[in-house]
C-alpha positions as CSV (number, residue, x, y, z in Angstrom):
1,M,85.0,68.6,120.6
2,P,85.3,71.9,118.8
3,S,83.9,75.0,120.5
4,H,80.8,76.1,118.6
5,Y,79.7,79.7,117.8
6,E,76.9,80.8,115.5
7,V,79.2,83.5,114.0
8,I,82.9,83.8,113.9
9,I,84.5,87.0,112.5
10,I,88.2,87.0,111.5
11,G,89.6,90.4,112.1
12,A,89.2,92.8,115.0
13,G,89.4,96.0,112.9
14,A,86.7,98.5,112.1
15,A,84.5,96.3,110.0
16,G,85.0,93.2,112.2
17,L,84.1,95.0,115.5
18,M,81.1,96.7,113.9
19,C,79.8,93.4,112.5
20,A,80.3,91.6,115.8
21,A,78.3,94.1,117.8
22,S,75.5,94.3,115.3
23,A,75.2,90.6,115.0
24,A,75.4,90.0,118.7
25,Y,72.6,92.5,119.3
26,R,70.5,90.3,117.1
27,G,71.0,87.5,119.6
28,R,73.8,85.7,117.8
29,K,76.6,84.0,119.6
30,V,79.6,85.8,118.2
31,L,83.4,85.4,118.4
32,V,85.9,87.7,116.9
33,L,89.4,86.4,116.3
34,D,92.6,88.4,115.5
35,H,96.2,87.5,115.5
36,A,97.2,90.9,116.8
37,N,97.7,91.8,120.4
38,K,95.4,94.7,120.3
39,A,92.1,95.4,118.5
40,G,91.6,98.2,116.0
41,K,95.3,99.2,115.5
42,K,94.5,100.9,112.2
43,I,91.6,102.8,113.8
44,L,94.0,104.3,116.4
45,M,96.5,105.6,113.8
46,S,93.8,106.9,111.3
47,G,93.3,110.6,110.7
48,G,96.5,111.5,112.4
49,G,95.3,109.9,115.6
50,R,91.9,111.6,115.4
51,C,90.1,109.1,113.2
52,N,88.2,110.5,110.2
53,F,85.3,108.1,111.0
54,T,82.9,109.0,108.2
55,N,82.1,111.6,105.6
56,L,78.6,113.2,105.6
57,N,78.8,113.5,101.8
58,S,79.7,109.9,101.2
59,T,77.9,108.4,98.1
60,P,78.7,105.4,95.8
61,A,80.5,107.9,93.5
62,N,83.2,108.1,96.1
63,F,84.2,104.5,95.7
64,L,86.4,102.6,93.2
65,S,85.5,99.0,92.2
66,D,85.7,96.8,89.2
67,N,81.9,96.4,89.8
68,P,80.8,99.9,90.7
69,P,77.1,99.2,91.4
70,F,77.9,96.6,94.1
71,C,78.4,99.1,96.9
72,I,75.1,101.0,96.4
73,S,72.9,98.7,98.4
74,A,74.9,98.6,101.6
75,L,75.8,102.3,101.5
76,K,72.1,103.3,101.1
77,R,71.0,101.1,104.0
78,Y,73.6,102.3,106.4
79,T,74.4,105.9,106.0
80,P,76.9,108.3,107.6
81,Q,74.0,109.7,109.7
82,H,73.4,106.2,111.1
83,F,77.0,106.0,112.3
84,L,77.0,109.6,113.6
85,D,73.9,108.8,115.7
86,L,75.9,106.0,117.3
87,V,78.8,108.3,117.9
88,E,76.5,110.9,119.5
89,R,74.9,108.2,121.7
90,H,78.3,107.6,123.2
91,G,78.9,111.3,123.8
92,I,82.0,111.4,121.6
93,A,83.1,114.9,120.8
94,Y,83.7,115.4,117.0
95,E,84.3,118.1,114.5
96,E,83.9,118.7,110.8
97,K,87.1,119.7,109.1
98,A,87.0,119.7,105.3
99,A,83.5,119.5,103.9
100,G,81.7,116.5,105.4
101,Q,84.8,115.0,107.0
102,L,84.1,114.1,110.6
103,F,87.0,113.6,113.1
104,C,87.2,112.9,116.8
105,Q,88.0,116.1,118.8
106,N,90.1,114.1,121.2
107,S,91.5,110.8,120.0
108,S,90.8,107.8,117.7
109,M,90.6,105.8,120.9
110,D,87.1,107.2,121.4
111,I,85.9,105.3,118.3
112,L,87.7,102.1,119.2
113,Q,86.4,102.2,122.7
114,M,82.9,102.8,121.4
115,L,83.1,99.7,119.2
116,L,84.6,97.6,122.1
117,S,81.9,98.8,124.4
118,E,79.2,97.9,121.9
119,C,80.7,94.4,121.5
120,E,80.8,94.0,125.3
121,W,77.2,95.2,125.8
122,A,75.9,93.0,123.0
123,G,77.8,90.0,124.3
124,A,80.3,89.5,121.5
125,E,83.5,87.8,122.5
126,I,86.8,89.1,121.3
127,R,89.9,86.8,121.3
128,L,93.3,88.4,120.4
129,N,96.7,86.8,119.9
130,T,94.9,84.0,118.1
131,R,96.1,82.9,114.7
132,V,93.8,81.0,112.3
133,Q,95.9,78.3,110.8
134,S,93.3,76.7,108.5
135,V,89.6,76.8,107.6
136,R,87.5,74.1,106.0
137,K,83.8,73.4,105.5
138,I,82.4,70.4,107.3
139,A,78.7,69.3,107.1
140,G,77.3,72.8,106.6
141,A,79.6,74.4,109.2
142,Y,83.0,76.1,109.0
143,Q,85.8,74.6,111.1
144,L,88.7,76.7,112.1
145,D,92.0,75.3,113.4
146,T,93.5,78.1,115.5
147,S,96.6,78.5,117.6
148,S,94.6,77.9,120.7
149,E,91.8,75.4,119.8
150,I,89.5,74.1,117.1
151,L,86.3,76.1,116.5
152,Q,83.2,75.7,114.5
153,C,80.6,78.2,113.2
154,E,77.5,78.4,111.0
155,S,78.6,81.8,109.6
156,L,82.2,82.9,108.9
157,V,82.8,86.6,108.3
158,V,86.2,87.5,106.8
159,A,87.0,91.1,107.9
160,C,90.8,90.9,108.1
161,G,91.5,93.8,105.8
162,G,94.1,94.2,103.0
163,L,97.9,94.6,102.8
164,S,98.3,98.2,103.7
165,I,100.5,99.1,106.6
166,P,102.0,95.7,107.4
167,T,103.5,97.1,110.7
168,M,100.0,97.2,112.0
169,G,99.7,93.4,111.3
170,A,98.2,93.5,107.8
171,T,98.5,90.2,105.9
172,G,97.0,88.6,102.8
173,F,95.1,86.0,104.8
174,G,91.7,87.2,103.6
175,Y,92.7,86.9,100.0
176,E,94.2,83.4,100.6
177,L,91.0,82.3,102.2
178,A,88.9,83.6,99.3
179,R,91.1,81.8,96.8
180,Q,90.9,78.6,98.9
181,F,87.1,78.6,98.4
182,G,87.4,79.4,94.7
183,L,86.6,83.1,94.8
184,R,88.4,85.4,92.3
185,V,90.7,88.0,93.9
186,L,91.4,91.1,91.8
187,P,95.1,92.0,92.0
188,P,95.7,94.0,95.1
189,R,97.8,97.2,95.0
190,P,98.5,100.2,97.3
191,G,95.9,103.0,97.3
192,L,95.9,106.5,98.9
193,V,99.7,106.3,98.9
194,P,102.4,108.9,98.5
195,F,104.5,109.0,95.3
196,T,108.2,108.6,94.9
197,L,110.1,110.6,92.3
198,Q,112.8,110.1,89.7
199,P,116.2,110.8,91.3
200,E,116.8,114.2,89.6
201,L,113.4,115.7,90.5
202,K,113.6,114.2,94.0
203,T,116.9,115.9,94.5
204,R,115.6,119.2,93.3
205,L,112.5,119.1,95.4
206,A,113.9,117.5,98.6
207,P,114.9,120.8,100.2
208,L,111.2,121.8,100.0
209,S,110.1,118.9,102.2
210,G,107.2,120.0,104.4
211,I,105.9,122.7,102.1
212,S,102.2,122.3,101.0
213,C,100.2,124.2,98.4
214,P,96.8,123.8,96.8
215,V,96.9,122.1,93.4
216,S,94.6,120.4,90.9
217,V,96.0,117.0,89.7
218,L,94.8,115.0,86.7
219,C,95.5,111.4,85.8
220,N,93.5,108.9,83.7
221,D,90.5,111.3,83.4
222,Q,90.3,111.8,87.1
223,H,91.2,115.0,88.9
224,F,91.3,116.3,92.5
225,D,91.5,119.8,93.8
226,E,93.4,119.3,97.1
227,P,96.7,120.4,98.8
228,M,99.9,118.8,97.7
229,L,102.8,118.2,100.1
230,V,106.4,117.9,99.2
231,T,108.2,115.2,101.2
232,H,111.9,114.1,101.4
233,R,110.8,111.0,99.3
234,G,108.5,112.7,96.8
235,L,104.9,114.0,96.8
236,S,102.1,113.4,99.2
237,G,99.2,115.4,100.7
238,P,95.5,114.8,99.9
239,A,95.8,115.6,96.2
240,M,98.5,113.0,95.6
241,L,97.0,110.4,97.8
242,Q,93.6,110.7,96.0
243,I,95.1,110.5,92.5
244,S,97.3,107.6,93.4
245,S,94.3,105.2,93.4
246,F,93.9,106.0,89.7
247,W,97.6,106.0,88.8
248,H,99.4,103.0,87.2
249,P,103.2,102.6,86.8
250,G,104.3,104.6,83.8
251,D,101.4,107.1,83.9
252,E,102.1,110.8,84.0
253,L,100.4,113.3,86.4
254,A,99.4,116.7,85.2
255,V,99.6,119.2,88.1
256,N,98.1,122.7,88.0
257,V,100.0,124.6,90.7
258,L,97.8,127.7,90.2
259,P,94.3,126.1,90.2
260,D,92.5,129.3,91.0
261,Q,94.3,131.5,88.6
262,D,94.5,132.1,84.8
263,A,98.3,131.7,84.7
264,L,98.7,133.5,81.3
265,S,96.7,136.5,82.4
266,L,98.6,136.6,85.7
267,L,102.0,136.6,83.9
268,K,101.0,139.2,81.4
269,A,99.7,141.5,84.1
270,W,102.9,141.2,86.1
271,R,105.0,141.9,83.0
272,T,103.0,145.1,82.6
273,D,102.9,146.2,86.2
274,K,106.3,145.0,87.4
275,P,108.4,144.3,84.3
276,Q,111.7,144.0,86.4
277,S,110.2,141.2,88.5
278,S,111.1,137.5,87.8
279,V,108.7,134.7,87.2
280,G,109.6,133.3,90.7
281,Q,108.7,136.6,92.3
282,C,105.4,136.6,90.5
283,L,104.6,133.1,91.6
284,A,105.5,133.9,95.2
285,Q,102.4,136.1,95.4
286,H,100.3,132.9,95.0
287,L,102.5,130.0,96.1
288,P,104.8,129.5,99.2
289,R,107.9,131.6,98.5
290,R,110.4,128.8,98.6
291,F,108.3,126.6,96.4
292,A,107.8,129.4,93.9
293,S,111.5,130.1,93.7
294,A,112.4,126.5,93.3
295,F,109.7,125.9,90.7
296,A,111.1,128.8,88.6
297,D,114.7,127.5,89.0
298,L,113.5,123.9,88.1
299,H,112.3,125.2,84.7
300,A,115.1,127.8,84.2
301,W,112.8,130.8,84.2
302,Q,115.4,133.4,84.8
303,G,115.6,137.1,84.2
304,P,112.9,139.9,84.4
305,L,109.5,139.3,82.9
306,Q,109.9,142.1,80.4
307,N,112.4,139.9,78.6
308,Y,109.7,137.2,77.8
309,S,107.7,137.2,74.7
310,N,104.0,136.4,74.6
311,A,104.8,133.0,73.2
312,E,107.3,132.3,76.0
313,L,104.8,133.4,78.6
314,H,102.3,131.1,77.0
315,E,104.7,128.2,77.4
316,I,105.3,129.1,81.1
317,A,101.5,129.3,81.7
318,E,101.0,125.8,80.1
319,T,103.6,124.4,82.5
320,L,102.1,126.1,85.5
321,S,98.6,124.7,84.5
322,A,99.8,121.2,83.6
323,W,103.2,120.4,85.2
324,S,104.0,116.9,83.9
325,I,105.4,114.5,86.4
326,K,106.2,110.9,85.8
327,P,106.5,109.3,89.3
328,A,109.1,106.6,89.9
329,G,106.5,104.7,91.9
330,T,104.8,104.9,95.2
331,E,105.8,104.2,98.8
332,G,103.9,101.0,98.6
333,Y,102.0,99.2,101.3
334,R,104.2,100.5,104.0
335,T,102.4,103.9,104.0
336,A,99.3,103.1,101.9
337,E,96.1,103.9,103.7
338,V,94.1,101.3,101.8
339,T,94.5,98.3,99.5
340,L,92.8,98.5,96.1
341,G,91.5,95.3,94.5
342,G,90.5,92.3,96.5
343,V,87.6,89.8,96.5
344,D,85.7,90.2,93.3
345,T,82.2,91.5,94.3
346,R,80.5,89.7,91.4
347,Q,80.8,86.6,93.6
348,L,79.1,88.2,96.6
349,S,75.6,89.3,97.4
350,S,75.3,93.1,97.5
351,Q,72.6,92.6,100.1
352,S,74.5,90.5,102.6
353,M,78.2,90.4,101.5
354,A,77.8,86.6,101.4
355,S,79.6,84.3,98.9
356,L,77.1,83.3,96.3
357,A,78.8,79.9,96.0
358,H,79.3,79.1,99.7
359,P,76.4,79.9,102.0
360,G,77.5,81.2,105.4
361,L,80.8,82.7,104.1
362,Y,81.0,86.5,104.1
363,F,83.6,89.1,103.1
364,I,83.4,92.7,104.4
365,G,85.5,95.9,104.6
366,E,88.8,96.4,102.9
367,V,89.3,92.7,101.8
368,V,86.5,93.3,99.2
369,D,87.1,95.1,95.9
370,V,85.5,98.4,97.1
371,T,87.9,101.3,97.9
372,G,86.9,104.8,98.9
373,H,88.4,108.2,98.3
374,L,90.3,109.9,101.1
375,G,88.2,111.6,103.7
376,G,86.3,109.0,105.8
377,H,84.7,107.1,103.0
378,N,86.6,103.8,103.7
379,F,85.4,103.8,107.3
380,Q,81.9,104.3,106.0
381,W,82.3,101.3,103.7
382,A,83.5,99.3,106.8
383,W,80.4,100.3,108.8
384,A,78.0,99.7,105.9
385,S,79.3,96.4,104.7
386,A,79.6,95.2,108.3
387,V,76.0,95.9,109.1
388,A,74.8,94.4,105.8
389,A,76.4,91.1,106.8
390,A,75.4,91.4,110.5
391,N,71.7,91.6,109.5
392,I,71.9,88.2,107.9
393,V,74.5,86.1,109.7
């Protein structure tokens, strides 16, 4: 006979563990399954090992979806303050870095251990190294054939994430399961991911690997004012990660490398005050010296400023304010922090995350077509969508 649980959750990541504890506290008999050998691997690597576990300023405007209103209900009912209260009850030391972004002071392990403790205290069972081989619906229940035994449940919660960072065990299983039950899956693609560059530009910038500077980047009517990081493969840093979620192959980026300056006024002032100086020397007053020099060389801005006409300075200023870059692509799922696309939310209840066509079947977290900006928003969606489902299962 199959072992019976009231709730089975596939995926022992952030959303799965949060849902498990919350449902078990309601008195439900809960089992979490995961094919990995450890729970919460992506939690441990997040935020540079310090876990940016929420953002105090998180609102529905910080999320991308083909159906933008969907996320409003869950986010309003479980706020960043709710999760912060949980963190503080566990005595976890945290700090605010950029505005609203909360990180563990010590280690991401603090958040994972908190979730595991909550599951233990609530009575939720976690079973690792267990692969779900098939799922089918039988007489109002869901039957799972696993690598260890056959299981049945009244409520099945799919929380197995997206395709990002396959080395952490990411698979497309959640999408396959959704399609099996007739749900539409919007095409997945990497999000919050570094860009790769065309060979010539990559070669020119590669020596600057590790240099960061504040920029404003624009693409498809979206812009972000954040630092940009040059890497040996291309461009990364918060600005590039943020805009990557709005970029499509073939699109150009417009990068303002002097976001806090009027570039034309700056150049004219330098031409007047230091006419023998070069454009690169002028830029070095506002940008990392090596980046300023390389940027001037890249655009062949040679010779003293006194040799440049007003029209030429205007052209230089336009380039500084809107440096046009056409990326070769992105680094893909290997380094993407999230997966865009996923289960079409028009087929789910915004109140409970339940399939409208299949009672008892729920989708939460990254597998759903709701993706946050960089800075703790994706964790907040994991917590909010998990609790929304847990209150109903």
